[in-house]
PDB file as gemmi writes it, atoms N, CA and C in Angstrom:
CRYST1    1.000    1.000    1.000  90.00  90.00  90.00 P 1                      
ATOM      1  N   MET A   1      36.284  27.392 -10.969  1.00  0.00           N  
ATOM      2  CA  MET A   1      36.423  26.327  -9.978  1.00  0.00           C  
ATOM      3  C   MET A   1      35.049  26.003  -9.411  1.00  0.00           C  
ATOM      4  N   ALA A   2      34.293  27.008  -8.969  1.00  0.00           N  
ATOM      5  CA  ALA A   2      32.959  26.762  -8.355  1.00  0.00           C  
ATOM      6  C   ALA A   2      32.045  26.114  -9.392  1.00  0.00           C  
ATOM      7  N   ARG A   3      32.222  26.485 -10.647  1.00  0.00           N  
ATOM      8  CA  ARG A   3      31.403  25.897 -11.731  1.00  0.00           C  
ATOM      9  C   ARG A   3      31.684  24.422 -11.857  1.00  0.00           C  
ATOM     10  N   ASN A   4      32.953  24.045 -11.747  1.00  0.00           N  
ATOM     11  CA  ASN A   4      33.329  22.604 -11.871  1.00  0.00           C  
ATOM     12  C   ASN A   4      32.789  21.809 -10.686  1.00  0.00           C  
ATOM     13  N   ILE A   5      32.795  22.391  -9.497  1.00  0.00           N  
ATOM     14  CA  ILE A   5      32.272  21.735  -8.340  1.00  0.00           C  
ATOM     15  C   ILE A   5      30.777  21.536  -8.463  1.00  0.00           C  
ATOM     16  N   SER A   6      30.060  22.517  -8.993  1.00  0.00           N  
ATOM     17  CA  SER A   6      28.666  22.419  -9.204  1.00  0.00           C  
ATOM     18  C   SER A   6      28.343  21.291 -10.193  1.00  0.00           C  
ATOM     19  N   LYS A   7      29.183  21.187 -11.277  1.00  0.00           N  
ATOM     20  CA  LYS A   7      28.966  20.109 -12.241  1.00  0.00           C  
ATOM     21  C   LYS A   7      29.186  18.750 -11.603  1.00  0.00           C  
ATOM     22  N   LEU A   8      30.224  18.633 -10.736  1.00  0.00           N  
ATOM     23  CA  LEU A   8      30.487  17.331 -10.085  1.00  0.00           C  
ATOM     24  C   LEU A   8      29.309  16.963  -9.160  1.00  0.00           C  
ATOM     25  N   VAL A   9      28.789  17.934  -8.418  1.00  0.00           N  
ATOM     26  CA  VAL A   9      27.692  17.657  -7.496  1.00  0.00           C  
ATOM     27  C   VAL A   9      26.460  17.209  -8.289  1.00  0.00           C  
ATOM     28  N   LEU A  10      26.150  17.900  -9.389  1.00  0.00           N  
ATOM     29  CA  LEU A  10      25.059  17.561 -10.256  1.00  0.00           C  
ATOM     30  C   LEU A  10      25.227  16.145 -10.847  1.00  0.00           C  
ATOM     31  N   ALA A  11      26.425  15.819 -11.292  1.00  0.00           N  
ATOM     32  CA  ALA A  11      26.700  14.511 -11.824  1.00  0.00           C  
ATOM     33  C   ALA A  11      26.510  13.422 -10.784  1.00  0.00           C  
ATOM     34  N   ALA A  12      26.956  13.687  -9.545  1.00  0.00           N  
ATOM     35  CA  ALA A  12      26.774  12.704  -8.480  1.00  0.00           C  
ATOM     36  C   ALA A  12      25.333  12.526  -8.117  1.00  0.00           C  
ATOM     37  N   LEU A  13      24.523  13.592  -8.164  1.00  0.00           N  
ATOM     38  CA  LEU A  13      23.093  13.480  -7.867  1.00  0.00           C  
ATOM     39  C   LEU A  13      22.421  12.646  -8.986  1.00  0.00           C  
ATOM     40  N   ILE A  14      22.752  12.897 -10.234  1.00  0.00           N  
ATOM     41  CA  ILE A  14      22.160  12.146 -11.333  1.00  0.00           C  
ATOM     42  C   ILE A  14      22.548  10.665 -11.249  1.00  0.00           C  
ATOM     43  N   ALA A  15      23.782  10.431 -10.978  1.00  0.00           N  
ATOM     44  CA  ALA A  15      24.296   9.034 -10.862  1.00  0.00           C  
ATOM     45  C   ALA A  15      23.556   8.305  -9.725  1.00  0.00           C  
ATOM     46  N   GLY A  16      23.341   8.972  -8.606  1.00  0.00           N  
ATOM     47  CA  GLY A  16      22.679   8.383  -7.471  1.00  0.00           C  
ATOM     48  C   GLY A  16      21.219   8.073  -7.807  1.00  0.00           C  
ATOM     49  N   THR A  17      20.563   8.974  -8.526  1.00  0.00           N  
ATOM     50  CA  THR A  17      19.189   8.782  -8.938  1.00  0.00           C  
ATOM     51  C   THR A  17      19.059   7.602  -9.870  1.00  0.00           C  
ATOM     52  N   ALA A  18      19.976   7.511 -10.828  1.00  0.00           N  
ATOM     53  CA  ALA A  18      19.959   6.383 -11.781  1.00  0.00           C  
ATOM     54  C   ALA A  18      20.129   5.031 -11.066  1.00  0.00           C  
ATOM     55  N   THR A  19      20.981   5.011 -10.070  1.00  0.00           N  
ATOM     56  CA  THR A  19      21.202   3.758  -9.287  1.00  0.00           C  
ATOM     57  C   THR A  19      19.939   3.374  -8.554  1.00  0.00           C  
ATOM     58  N   VAL A  20      19.239   4.322  -7.944  1.00  0.00           N  
ATOM     59  CA  VAL A  20      18.013   4.010  -7.225  1.00  0.00           C  
ATOM     60  C   VAL A  20      16.994   3.538  -8.233  1.00  0.00           C  
ATOM     61  N   ALA A  21      16.804   4.149  -9.363  1.00  0.00           N  
ATOM     62  CA  ALA A  21      15.832   3.752 -10.354  1.00  0.00           C  
ATOM     63  C   ALA A  21      16.128   2.364 -10.870  1.00  0.00           C  
ATOM     64  N   ALA A  22      17.416   2.053 -11.083  1.00  0.00           N  
ATOM     65  CA  ALA A  22      17.779   0.749 -11.608  1.00  0.00           C  
ATOM     66  C   ALA A  22      17.505  -0.344 -10.541  1.00  0.00           C  
ATOM     67  N   ALA A  23      17.613  -0.020  -9.311  1.00  0.00           N  
ATOM     68  CA  ALA A  23      17.413  -0.970  -8.247  1.00  0.00           C  
ATOM     69  C   ALA A  23      15.931  -1.293  -7.997  1.00  0.00           C  
ATOM     70  N   GLN A  24      15.009  -0.504  -8.587  1.00  0.00           N  
ATOM     71  CA  GLN A  24      13.602  -0.731  -8.380  1.00  0.00           C  
ATOM     72  C   GLN A  24      12.947  -1.125  -9.715  1.00  0.00           C  
ATOM     73  N   PRO A  25      12.905  -2.382 -10.008  1.00  0.00           N  
ATOM     74  CA  PRO A  25      12.284  -2.803 -11.307  1.00  0.00           C  
ATOM     75  C   PRO A  25      10.797  -2.551 -11.282  1.00  0.00           C  
ATOM     76  N   LEU A  26      10.221  -2.394 -12.475  1.00  0.00           N  
ATOM     77  CA  LEU A  26       8.820  -2.189 -12.591  1.00  0.00           C  
ATOM     78  C   LEU A  26       8.073  -3.480 -12.131  1.00  0.00           C  
ATOM     79  N   ARG A  27       7.006  -3.333 -11.466  1.00  0.00           N  
ATOM     80  CA  ARG A  27       6.171  -4.480 -11.057  1.00  0.00           C  
ATOM     81  C   ARG A  27       5.068  -4.576 -12.081  1.00  0.00           C  
ATOM     82  N   CYS A  28       4.996  -5.730 -12.733  1.00  0.00           N  
ATOM     83  CA  CYS A  28       4.045  -5.962 -13.799  1.00  0.00           C  
ATOM     84  C   CYS A  28       3.228  -7.202 -13.552  1.00  0.00           C  
ATOM     85  N   GLY A  29       2.051  -7.212 -14.166  1.00  0.00           N  
ATOM     86  CA  GLY A  29       1.141  -8.347 -14.067  1.00  0.00           C  
ATOM     87  C   GLY A  29      -0.147  -8.100 -14.806  1.00  0.00           C  
ATOM     88  N   GLN A  30      -1.144  -8.966 -14.514  1.00  0.00           N  
ATOM     89  CA  GLN A  30      -2.454  -8.781 -15.116  1.00  0.00           C  
ATOM     90  C   GLN A  30      -3.135  -7.592 -14.463  1.00  0.00           C  
ATOM     91  N   ARG A  31      -3.834  -6.755 -15.258  1.00  0.00           N  
ATOM     92  CA  ARG A  31      -4.421  -5.542 -14.773  1.00  0.00           C  
ATOM     93  C   ARG A  31      -5.401  -5.831 -13.618  1.00  0.00           C  
ATOM     94  N   GLY A  32      -6.254  -6.817 -13.761  1.00  0.00           N  
ATOM     95  CA  GLY A  32      -7.204  -7.178 -12.731  1.00  0.00           C  
ATOM     96  C   GLY A  32      -6.539  -7.464 -11.408  1.00  0.00           C  
ATOM     97  N   ASN A  33      -5.461  -8.185 -11.399  1.00  0.00           N  
ATOM     98  CA  ASN A  33      -4.713  -8.499 -10.171  1.00  0.00           C  
ATOM     99  C   ASN A  33      -4.147  -7.241  -9.572  1.00  0.00           C  
ATOM    100  N   MET A  34      -3.601  -6.360 -10.444  1.00  0.00           N  
ATOM    101  CA  MET A  34      -2.968  -5.125  -9.945  1.00  0.00           C  
ATOM    102  C   MET A  34      -4.020  -4.206  -9.271  1.00  0.00           C  
ATOM    103  N   VAL A  35      -5.181  -4.052  -9.950  1.00  0.00           N  
ATOM    104  CA  VAL A  35      -6.270  -3.233  -9.433  1.00  0.00           C  
ATOM    105  C   VAL A  35      -6.756  -3.765  -8.101  1.00  0.00           C  
ATOM    106  N   GLU A  36      -6.905  -5.109  -8.039  1.00  0.00           N  
ATOM    107  CA  GLU A  36      -7.381  -5.721  -6.788  1.00  0.00           C  
ATOM    108  C   GLU A  36      -6.384  -5.486  -5.673  1.00  0.00           C  
ATOM    109  N   PHE A  37      -5.134  -5.642  -5.941  1.00  0.00           N  
ATOM    110  CA  PHE A  37      -4.056  -5.420  -4.936  1.00  0.00           C  
ATOM    111  C   PHE A  37      -4.094  -3.967  -4.434  1.00  0.00           C  
ATOM    112  N   LEU A  38      -4.194  -2.987  -5.364  1.00  0.00           N  
ATOM    113  CA  LEU A  38      -4.207  -1.589  -4.947  1.00  0.00           C  
ATOM    114  C   LEU A  38      -5.437  -1.291  -4.058  1.00  0.00           C  
ATOM    115  N   GLY A  39      -6.574  -1.883  -4.421  1.00  0.00           N  
ATOM    116  CA  GLY A  39      -7.771  -1.654  -3.630  1.00  0.00           C  
ATOM    117  C   GLY A  39      -7.688  -2.265  -2.254  1.00  0.00           C  
ATOM    118  N   GLU A  40      -7.222  -3.511  -2.192  1.00  0.00           N  
ATOM    119  CA  GLU A  40      -7.185  -4.218  -0.890  1.00  0.00           C  
ATOM    120  C   GLU A  40      -6.077  -3.679   0.019  1.00  0.00           C  
ATOM    121  N   ARG A  41      -4.913  -3.457  -0.543  1.00  0.00           N  
ATOM    122  CA  ARG A  41      -3.717  -3.054   0.243  1.00  0.00           C  
ATOM    123  C   ARG A  41      -3.732  -1.569   0.619  1.00  0.00           C  
ATOM    124  N   PHE A  42      -4.143  -0.681  -0.317  1.00  0.00           N  
ATOM    125  CA  PHE A  42      -4.021   0.747  -0.143  1.00  0.00           C  
ATOM    126  C   PHE A  42      -5.356   1.491  -0.201  1.00  0.00           C  
ATOM    127  N   GLN A  43      -6.443   0.774  -0.482  1.00  0.00           N  
ATOM    128  CA  GLN A  43      -7.755   1.402  -0.682  1.00  0.00           C  
ATOM    129  C   GLN A  43      -7.733   2.411  -1.843  1.00  0.00           C  
ATOM    130  N   GLU A  44      -6.879   2.149  -2.857  1.00  0.00           N  
ATOM    131  CA  GLU A  44      -6.812   3.013  -3.994  1.00  0.00           C  
ATOM    132  C   GLU A  44      -7.807   2.609  -5.030  1.00  0.00           C  
ATOM    133  N   ARG A  45      -8.418   3.605  -5.679  1.00  0.00           N  
ATOM    134  CA  ARG A  45      -9.412   3.429  -6.715  1.00  0.00           C  
ATOM    135  C   ARG A  45      -9.018   4.277  -7.939  1.00  0.00           C  
ATOM    136  N   GLN A  46      -9.453   3.859  -9.111  1.00  0.00           N  
ATOM    137  CA  GLN A  46      -9.093   4.606 -10.288  1.00  0.00           C  
ATOM    138  C   GLN A  46      -9.706   6.042 -10.207  1.00  0.00           C  
ATOM    139  N   HIS A  47      -8.861   7.027 -10.490  1.00  0.00           N  
ATOM    140  CA  HIS A  47      -9.279   8.443 -10.464  1.00  0.00           C  
ATOM    141  C   HIS A  47      -9.327   9.000 -11.855  1.00  0.00           C  
ATOM    142  N   GLY A  48      -8.564   8.451 -12.758  1.00  0.00           N  
ATOM    143  CA  GLY A  48      -8.554   8.960 -14.138  1.00  0.00           C  
ATOM    144  C   GLY A  48      -7.604   8.100 -15.021  1.00  0.00           C  
ATOM    145  N   TYR A  49      -7.713   8.329 -16.263  1.00  0.00           N  
ATOM    146  CA  TYR A  49      -6.838   7.655 -17.234  1.00  0.00           C  
ATOM    147  C   TYR A  49      -6.636   8.488 -18.468  1.00  0.00           C  
ATOM    148  N   GLY A  50      -5.620   8.166 -19.246  1.00  0.00           N  
ATOM    149  CA  GLY A  50      -5.324   8.812 -20.496  1.00  0.00           C  
ATOM    150  C   GLY A  50      -4.627   7.863 -21.454  1.00  0.00           C  
ATOM    151  N   LEU A  51      -4.656   8.238 -22.704  1.00  0.00           N  
ATOM    152  CA  LEU A  51      -4.045   7.430 -23.749  1.00  0.00           C  
ATOM    153  C   LEU A  51      -2.672   7.988 -24.112  1.00  0.00           C  
ATOM    154  N   VAL A  52      -1.751   7.081 -24.376  1.00  0.00           N  
ATOM    155  CA  VAL A  52      -0.450   7.450 -24.843  1.00  0.00           C  
ATOM    156  C   VAL A  52      -0.397   6.985 -26.317  1.00  0.00           C  
ATOM    157  N   GLY A  53      -0.946   7.878 -27.179  1.00  0.00           N  
ATOM    158  CA  GLY A  53      -1.086   7.524 -28.575  1.00  0.00           C  
ATOM    159  C   GLY A  53      -1.939   6.223 -28.713  1.00  0.00           C  
ATOM    160  N   ASN A  54      -1.474   5.328 -29.551  1.00  0.00           N  
ATOM    161  CA  ASN A  54      -2.145   4.043 -29.622  1.00  0.00           C  
ATOM    162  C   ASN A  54      -1.240   2.950 -29.031  1.00  0.00           C  
ATOM    163  N   ARG A  55      -0.321   3.351 -28.123  1.00  0.00           N  
ATOM    164  CA  ARG A  55       0.651   2.468 -27.545  1.00  0.00           C  
ATOM    165  C   ARG A  55       0.363   2.032 -26.093  1.00  0.00           C  
ATOM    166  N   ALA A  56      -0.420   2.852 -25.329  1.00  0.00           N  
ATOM    167  CA  ALA A  56      -0.636   2.453 -23.951  1.00  0.00           C  
ATOM    168  C   ALA A  56      -1.761   3.265 -23.318  1.00  0.00           C  
ATOM    169  N   ILE A  57      -2.225   2.771 -22.190  1.00  0.00           N  
ATOM    170  CA  ILE A  57      -3.196   3.492 -21.377  1.00  0.00           C  
ATOM    171  C   ILE A  57      -2.516   3.758 -20.028  1.00  0.00           C  
ATOM    172  N   VAL A  58      -2.555   4.951 -19.540  1.00  0.00           N  
ATOM    173  CA  VAL A  58      -2.019   5.334 -18.220  1.00  0.00           C  
ATOM    174  C   VAL A  58      -3.189   5.628 -17.299  1.00  0.00           C  
ATOM    175  N   GLU A  59      -3.138   5.048 -16.114  1.00  0.00           N  
ATOM    176  CA  GLU A  59      -4.218   5.206 -15.132  1.00  0.00           C  
ATOM    177  C   GLU A  59      -3.660   5.743 -13.801  1.00  0.00           C  
ATOM    178  N   LEU A  60      -4.439   6.606 -13.185  1.00  0.00           N  
ATOM    179  CA  LEU A  60      -4.078   7.133 -11.871  1.00  0.00           C  
ATOM    180  C   LEU A  60      -5.048   6.530 -10.815  1.00  0.00           C  
ATOM    181  N   PHE A  61      -4.492   5.930  -9.782  1.00  0.00           N  
ATOM    182  CA  PHE A  61      -5.254   5.380  -8.693  1.00  0.00           C  
ATOM    183  C   PHE A  61      -4.946   6.169  -7.434  1.00  0.00           C  
ATOM    184  N   LEU A  62      -5.959   6.564  -6.712  1.00  0.00           N  
ATOM    185  CA  LEU A  62      -5.785   7.367  -5.468  1.00  0.00           C  
ATOM    186  C   LEU A  62      -6.559   6.700  -4.313  1.00  0.00           C  
ATOM    187  N   SER A  63      -6.006   6.995  -3.109  1.00  0.00           N  
ATOM    188  CA  SER A  63      -6.721   6.523  -1.909  1.00  0.00           C  
ATOM    189  C   SER A  63      -7.210   7.777  -1.114  1.00  0.00           C  
ATOM    190  N   PRO A  64      -8.173   7.614  -0.221  1.00  0.00           N  
ATOM    191  CA  PRO A  64      -8.609   8.769   0.579  1.00  0.00           C  
ATOM    192  C   PRO A  64      -7.505   9.320   1.434  1.00  0.00           C  
ATOM    193  N   GLU A  65      -6.497   8.513   1.738  1.00  0.00           N  
ATOM    194  CA  GLU A  65      -5.375   8.959   2.581  1.00  0.00           C  
ATOM    195  C   GLU A  65      -4.299   9.699   1.809  1.00  0.00           C  
ATOM    196  N   GLY A  66      -4.443   9.734   0.479  1.00  0.00           N  
ATOM    197  CA  GLY A  66      -3.493  10.498  -0.334  1.00  0.00           C  
ATOM    198  C   GLY A  66      -2.414   9.641  -1.026  1.00  0.00           C  
ATOM    199  N   THR A  67      -2.445   8.321  -0.837  1.00  0.00           N  
ATOM    200  CA  THR A  67      -1.462   7.510  -1.562  1.00  0.00           C  
ATOM    201  C   THR A  67      -1.920   7.452  -3.027  1.00  0.00           C  
ATOM    202  N   TRP A  68      -0.967   7.242  -3.937  1.00  0.00           N  
ATOM    203  CA  TRP A  68      -1.289   7.236  -5.362  1.00  0.00           C  
ATOM    204  C   TRP A  68      -0.423   6.238  -6.053  1.00  0.00           C  
ATOM    205  N   THR A  69      -0.906   5.695  -7.192  1.00  0.00           N  
ATOM    206  CA  THR A  69      -0.164   4.777  -8.035  1.00  0.00           C  
ATOM    207  C   THR A  69      -0.519   5.102  -9.469  1.00  0.00           C  
ATOM    208  N   ILE A  70       0.477   5.060 -10.364  1.00  0.00           N  
ATOM    209  CA  ILE A  70       0.277   5.207 -11.784  1.00  0.00           C  
ATOM    210  C   ILE A  70       0.554   3.874 -12.452  1.00  0.00           C  
ATOM    211  N   LEU A  71      -0.450   3.365 -13.126  1.00  0.00           N  
ATOM    212  CA  LEU A  71      -0.293   2.116 -13.910  1.00  0.00           C  
ATOM    213  C   LEU A  71      -0.231   2.451 -15.382  1.00  0.00           C  
ATOM    214  N   MET A  72       0.497   1.592 -16.129  1.00  0.00           N  
ATOM    215  CA  MET A  72       0.524   1.718 -17.587  1.00  0.00           C  
ATOM    216  C   MET A  72       0.260   0.335 -18.161  1.00  0.00           C  
ATOM    217  N   THR A  73      -0.696   0.264 -19.080  1.00  0.00           N  
ATOM    218  CA  THR A  73      -1.025  -1.007 -19.778  1.00  0.00           C  
ATOM    219  C   THR A  73      -0.693  -0.826 -21.248  1.00  0.00           C  
ATOM    220  N   GLY A  74       0.114  -1.743 -21.763  1.00  0.00           N  
ATOM    221  CA  GLY A  74       0.526  -1.676 -23.163  1.00  0.00           C  
ATOM    222  C   GLY A  74      -0.351  -2.509 -24.061  1.00  0.00           C  
ATOM    223  N   PRO A  75      -0.051  -2.531 -25.351  1.00  0.00           N  
ATOM    224  CA  PRO A  75      -0.859  -3.233 -26.340  1.00  0.00           C  
ATOM    225  C   PRO A  75      -0.859  -4.765 -26.070  1.00  0.00           C  
ATOM    226  N   ASP A  76       0.151  -5.240 -25.381  1.00  0.00           N  
ATOM    227  CA  ASP A  76       0.204  -6.674 -25.040  1.00  0.00           C  
ATOM    228  C   ASP A  76      -0.605  -6.993 -23.799  1.00  0.00           C  
ATOM    229  N   ARG A  77      -1.338  -5.972 -23.277  1.00  0.00           N  
ATOM    230  CA  ARG A  77      -2.190  -6.082 -22.080  1.00  0.00           C  
ATOM    231  C   ARG A  77      -1.460  -6.305 -20.778  1.00  0.00           C  
ATOM    232  N   GLN A  78      -0.128  -6.127 -20.830  1.00  0.00           N  
ATOM    233  CA  GLN A  78       0.698  -6.224 -19.627  1.00  0.00           C  
ATOM    234  C   GLN A  78       0.556  -4.895 -18.898  1.00  0.00           C  
ATOM    235  N   THR A  79       0.258  -4.920 -17.589  1.00  0.00           N  
ATOM    236  CA  THR A  79       0.091  -3.744 -16.791  1.00  0.00           C  
ATOM    237  C   THR A  79       1.283  -3.607 -15.830  1.00  0.00           C  
ATOM    238  N   CYS A  80       1.893  -2.431 -15.760  1.00  0.00           N  
ATOM    239  CA  CYS A  80       3.026  -2.227 -14.891  1.00  0.00           C  
ATOM    240  C   CYS A  80       2.828  -0.991 -13.995  1.00  0.00           C  
ATOM    241  N   ILE A  81       3.332  -1.074 -12.782  1.00  0.00           N  
ATOM    242  CA  ILE A  81       3.353   0.125 -11.902  1.00  0.00           C  
ATOM    243  C   ILE A  81       4.494   0.997 -12.346  1.00  0.00           C  
ATOM    244  N   VAL A  82       4.169   2.213 -12.750  1.00  0.00           N  
ATOM    245  CA  VAL A  82       5.151   3.159 -13.234  1.00  0.00           C  
ATOM    246  C   VAL A  82       5.690   4.036 -12.111  1.00  0.00           C  
ATOM    247  N   ALA A  83       4.825   4.432 -11.183  1.00  0.00           N  
ATOM    248  CA  ALA A  83       5.199   5.295 -10.080  1.00  0.00           C  
ATOM    249  C   ALA A  83       4.216   5.155  -8.950  1.00  0.00           C  
ATOM    250  N   THR A  84       4.734   5.419  -7.721  1.00  0.00           N  
ATOM    251  CA  THR A  84       3.861   5.404  -6.512  1.00  0.00           C  
ATOM    252  C   THR A  84       4.318   6.520  -5.624  1.00  0.00           C  
ATOM    253  N   GLY A  85       3.438   6.897  -4.708  1.00  0.00           N  
ATOM    254  CA  GLY A  85       3.745   7.942  -3.763  1.00  0.00           C  
ATOM    255  C   GLY A  85       2.685   8.253  -2.804  1.00  0.00           C  
ATOM    256  N   ASP A  86       2.841   9.293  -2.022  1.00  0.00           N  
ATOM    257  CA  ASP A  86       1.764   9.725  -1.108  1.00  0.00           C  
ATOM    258  C   ASP A  86       1.704  11.237  -1.102  1.00  0.00           C  
ATOM    259  N   GLY A  87       0.701  11.766  -0.421  1.00  0.00           N  
ATOM    260  CA  GLY A  87       0.540  13.192  -0.317  1.00  0.00           C  
ATOM    261  C   GLY A  87      -0.118  13.777  -1.553  1.00  0.00           C  
ATOM    262  N   TRP A  88      -0.895  12.978  -2.282  1.00  0.00           N  
ATOM    263  CA  TRP A  88      -1.580  13.504  -3.476  1.00  0.00           C  
ATOM    264  C   TRP A  88      -2.580  14.598  -3.083  1.00  0.00           C  
ATOM    265  N   GLU A  89      -2.587  15.684  -3.806  1.00  0.00           N  
ATOM    266  CA  GLU A  89      -3.577  16.749  -3.591  1.00  0.00           C  
ATOM    267  C   GLU A  89      -4.216  17.118  -4.924  1.00  0.00           C  
ATOM    268  N   ASP A  90      -5.557  17.126  -4.949  1.00  0.00           N  
ATOM    269  CA  ASP A  90      -6.230  17.579  -6.154  1.00  0.00           C  
ATOM    270  C   ASP A  90      -6.198  19.121  -6.180  1.00  0.00           C  
ATOM    271  N   VAL A  91      -6.039  19.636  -7.375  1.00  0.00           N  
ATOM    272  CA  VAL A  91      -6.029  21.110  -7.559  1.00  0.00           C  
ATOM    273  C   VAL A  91      -7.454  21.495  -7.969  1.00  0.00           C  
ATOM    274  N   PRO A  92      -8.118  22.364  -7.213  1.00  0.00           N  
ATOM    275  CA  PRO A  92      -9.488  22.760  -7.610  1.00  0.00           C  
ATOM    276  C   PRO A  92      -9.502  23.488  -8.915  1.00  0.00           C  
ATOM    277  N   ALA A  93     -10.516  23.249  -9.702  1.00  0.00           N  
ATOM    278  CA  ALA A  93     -10.694  23.937 -10.967  1.00  0.00           C  
ATOM    279  C   ALA A  93     -10.991  25.432 -10.697  1.00  0.00           C  
ATOM    280  N   LEU A  94     -10.371  26.312 -11.420  1.00  0.00           N  
ATOM    281  CA  LEU A  94     -10.639  27.732 -11.287  1.00  0.00           C  
ATOM    282  C   LEU A  94     -11.891  28.078 -12.107  1.00  0.00           C  
ATOM    283  N   ALA A  95     -12.677  29.001 -11.560  1.00  0.00           N  
ATOM    284  CA  ALA A  95     -13.856  29.445 -12.269  1.00  0.00           C  
ATOM    285  C   ALA A  95     -13.470  30.014 -13.646  1.00  0.00           C  
ATOM    286  N   GLY A  96     -14.173  29.629 -14.684  1.00  0.00           N  
ATOM    287  CA  GLY A  96     -13.923  30.094 -16.011  1.00  0.00           C  
ATOM    288  C   GLY A  96     -12.856  29.296 -16.784  1.00  0.00           C  
ATOM    289  N   HIS A  97     -12.288  28.299 -16.149  1.00  0.00           N  
ATOM    290  CA  HIS A  97     -11.239  27.468 -16.799  1.00  0.00           C  
ATOM    291  C   HIS A  97     -11.765  26.078 -16.916  1.00  0.00           C  
ATOM    292  N   ASP A  98     -12.202  25.705 -18.153  1.00  0.00           N  
ATOM    293  CA  ASP A  98     -12.690  24.388 -18.410  1.00  0.00           C  
ATOM    294  C   ASP A  98     -11.543  23.431 -18.569  1.00  0.00           C  
ATOM    295  N   VAL A  99     -11.428  22.474 -17.672  1.00  0.00           N  
ATOM    296  CA  VAL A  99     -10.339  21.481 -17.776  1.00  0.00           C  
ATOM    297  C   VAL A  99     -10.814  20.149 -18.221  1.00  0.00           C  
ATOM    298  N   THR A 100     -12.081  20.044 -18.566  1.00  0.00           N  
ATOM    299  CA  THR A 100     -12.614  18.770 -19.038  1.00  0.00           C  
ATOM    300  C   THR A 100     -12.278  18.535 -20.515  1.00  0.00           C  
ATOM    301  N   TRP A 101     -11.652  17.365 -20.774  1.00  0.00           N  
ATOM    302  CA  TRP A 101     -11.272  17.027 -22.146  1.00  0.00           C  
ATOM    303  C   TRP A 101     -12.497  16.508 -22.842  1.00  0.00           C  
ATOM    304  N   ARG A 102     -12.664  16.914 -24.055  1.00  0.00           N  
ATOM    305  CA  ARG A 102     -13.788  16.422 -24.873  1.00  0.00           C  
ATOM    306  C   ARG A 102     -13.195  15.880 -26.207  1.00  0.00           C  
ATOM    307  N   ALA A 103     -13.704  14.739 -26.657  1.00  0.00           N  
ATOM    308  CA  ALA A 103     -13.299  14.203 -27.941  1.00  0.00           C  
ATOM    309  C   ALA A 103     -13.727  15.134 -29.071  1.00  0.00           C  
ATOM    310  N   PRO A 104     -12.887  15.275 -30.068  1.00  0.00           N  
ATOM    311  CA  PRO A 104     -13.283  16.078 -31.238  1.00  0.00           C  
ATOM    312  C   PRO A 104     -14.467  15.514 -31.932  1.00  0.00           C  
ATOM    313  N   GLY A 105     -15.293  16.397 -32.550  1.00  0.00           N  
ATOM    314  CA  GLY A 105     -16.397  15.940 -33.338  1.00  0.00           C  
ATOM    315  C   GLY A 105     -17.638  15.932 -32.628  1.00  0.00           C  
TER     316      GLY A 105                                                      
END                                                                             
């Protein structure tokens, strides 16, 4: 019985999350306009980026106040806001742990 209640609660949480996600469409546009908006409105600047195979570029923008935005630009050059939030904290690198990515060769 308790197991069935747990499953129902989990299903309700998942359904609620899906509804919230569906209600918030991705905001897309030209990359230059998006970067300008993030800088002017939130004082966010690019902090890093990475490649998603040959399909997209993902960028992280941060502000001094801790707000953050993740942008994704596809092969069609369309840029979309994937996620936003606040309270970003950098994790300091530990001595002896090289976290810098280097291209092969």
